[in-house]
N, C-alpha and C positions, 0 to 999 in steps of 0.2 A: 682681307682677301683682297687678292691681287685682279687689276682687272686684268693687264694683261699679261698675259702669259706668252715667253715664247721658249722653246723647248728644243735643243741641238740643230738649229738653221744650218742649213749648208744648199746652194748651189754652185755648179762648174760651167765654163761659158768657153765651149773649144777645145775643151781639155783644163784649161787654164781655174782652179782652184778660186774663186772668189769669195766665198763664205762657208767656213767650213765648222759644224758643233757649235754655234754661238748662242746661247740662250740668255734670256732676263727677266725683268718685272717690274711693274711699275703699279703704285697703288693712286686712288683717288687721292689730288693733291699732293701730289708727289713732282717729281723735277728731277728725271731721269738722263745727266746726258750721256752721248757716243764719242767718244773723240779719239784722232787716230791721223796717220799724214793720210797723202792723197794714195790712191790706192789700199785702204785699209780694210774697205768694204761697210763705210759707213755705209752711203745713200744704198747700195745693192739690199744691205739688212733691211733697210725703212722700205726699199719698193716691194720685197716681200711680204712685208706687215700691212701691207697696206693695198695688198694686191695685185700692184702691178705684172712682180714679179710671181710666177711658182716653185716654189722651195722642191729639190729634191729631196732635203730629209729635211725631217721635224716637223715640227706643229705651232700653230696660233691659236692662242686662246681669249676671246674677248667676253668677260666677265664672265667664267666657266663655261663659253661652248666653243669651240671647236672651227677656229673663222682661213683655217689654214686655203690660203688661194681661193679663198671668195673676191670676187668682183669689187671692185673701189667701189661704186654705186651702192651698192649694197651693205658692203663697211658703212658707209657713211652714215646708213639708216638707223643701223647698228648701234652708231652714235662714237664713230672714229673718223675725224678730218684729219687733214696733212696741208701742209705749204713747201715748196719745191725751190731749191739751190735758187734757180733762174725763175724771174717773175714772170706767172702768170695772169697779165693783167691786160685789160681791152683799154689797152693808151686811149682810143678818142672817145670812148663812155665816158660818162662824170662820174665822180667816186661814190656817190650814190645809187647809180644804177650797175656799179663794178659788184659793191656788194648786196643790191637786189638778187641780181642773176647765183647768187651761190645759196635763196632761198627753194630754187625750183624743185629740187627733192620732197620739201614741204608742203609749197602750193600749188599743187599741179592739179585741174582742173581739165573736164572737155577741151578739146580746141575748139569746137562751136560755139562753146559759152564766151570763147574771149573776144572770138570771130565778132562775133552780135553783142559783146559788148553786155551783157546779161549783169543783173545784182550779183547773184555770186561771184563772179568773176571780177566785179567791181570791190565786192569786198575781199578779195585773194590778194587784189591787186595793193587797194589799202594796207591790209596787211604785211602785204612784203615794206612796202616802204616805210612803214612803220618802226618795223624791227630793223630794218634797214640802219634806218635813223639813230634808231636805238646802239646798234652797234659800233656807228662813225663815231656817237658820243662814247662807250668804252673805251675805241682806241684813242681821243682825244685829233679827232678828225671830225668832229661837230661841224665846223665851222666850213670847210673843205666839201661840203656834200655837193653842191651842184658845177663845182671845179670839175675841168675836164681833167681826168686821171693823168696824163701825161706831162702837165706841169705842175705839177705833187713834185717835190725831190725824194731822194730813195728812199731816204730811213721812215719817211711818210708812207711810200710805195709798200715798202715790206708791214704797215701795220696796216694798210689795206688788206692787201693779201689776208694778213691774219684775220682780220672784220671780215671778211669773207668767207673762211672757213668756219667760224665760228657761226656762222648763215646755218650749220642742221646742225646745233645745240648739241656738240659734243662731247662725249664723255672723257673722248683721250683725243689728244690732240696734236702730231706730227709734228717739229718746225725743223726744214733743213737750211743752215746757215742762216736764222735770221736776221744775224747783227753783220753780214758777209759787206761791207760792200762799206759800211754805215760810220759817219765821223763818231768821236767823242758820246758827244751831245745823243745823235741818233741811237748812238749804243746804249745809252743809260734811259730812254725811253723805250726801247724794246723789253732791257731787262725789267723795269717797272711794269712796268707791261706782262709778262710773263711772270712774274712771281704776282699778280695778280690775278693772272686767270688759276695759277694753284691754290691759289688761299678759297676762289669760289669754288671749289671741290672738283676743278679739271685735270685729269693725270696732264702731265707733259712729259714726250719724248722729246729729245732735243739732239740733235748733229750742231757741234759749232766751234770753229777755230778759235774764238776769242777767250784764251785763257781766265782770263780775268774774270770773264762774263758769270764759265763756267762754273769757276772756282767760287765765286760770288751765291750765283740761285742754286744749284743743282745738292739736291738731298743726296745724291747715289750716283757714280759713274761711273762709266764700261770702257773699259781700254781696245783698240784693236788696232792688229799688226797683221796686214799679207791675211786677212778675211779669217783668224782666229781670235780669240779674247785672250789678252794675254793678262787683264789686269783688273782689278772692280774693287769699288770701296765707297765711303766717303770722300767727300773733298780734300778734308787733312789725310787721311790714310794713303791717297793715291797720290799726291804730293809727296808726301814721305817714299812711293817706291822707286828702286834705284832704277828701277827695267823703266817706268818710265818719265824720269827725267831723262835717261837719256837720249830715250828715242822721240818724244814727243815733247816736252816739258822747258828741256835746256836747264842750265845753269844760273842766266839772266832773269831776275827779278822780270817780272809781268812777262815772259816769252808766250812766243806765241807757239804752235802744233806748225807743221808744215806743211802749205799746201790748202 
């Protein structure tokens, strides 16, 4: 059964059709990648799936339930989490505090209990910090827990953002260009992390321009052009598609999608 099903999604802005009649699905433990050049509609599609935009057409189904247009915090409680193209990190907070902030949906309690530092509040704080340390270990940042986040390398910040997204225990994780701006070593670390997350049963929906990474880790690839799906299939099928080769992959080995 598909964990995520997207049917006929569409949206326009000021008369400009940004996404039209796009459908896709993701199963538990599967990595599905969306590729295309700038303006193809990839992030707009992400924003509709994750509740930031209300689709003007189509439906989004999560684990068999219609969640079209549901607010992001409600989707998070249902097991959908995401990262963004631009890092959403609290630079002056510690690495541990950044991840702990992601637990707020799971560890909420009465404000007065926190103000009075009652036993229940202290237990919640202890659980949060313990969970945050476990997630830092999962992404390979346990030794940086007490560092200021702004002191981390760019690749480490990308892994930190993934750790915080994992704080809600997602069943579906949307990753928007997780390797953008990373060097070869950092990209390999992201590659391994994504593969490990999928192996644990988390469904991954990925937007990424690094074609080597996409072809290496994806189970299925969806190709967008001007807001429409022009091709999809496994990496081997997509890599042989003439329209994809001409428009996105180029003819050179290891070519990147434009933008």
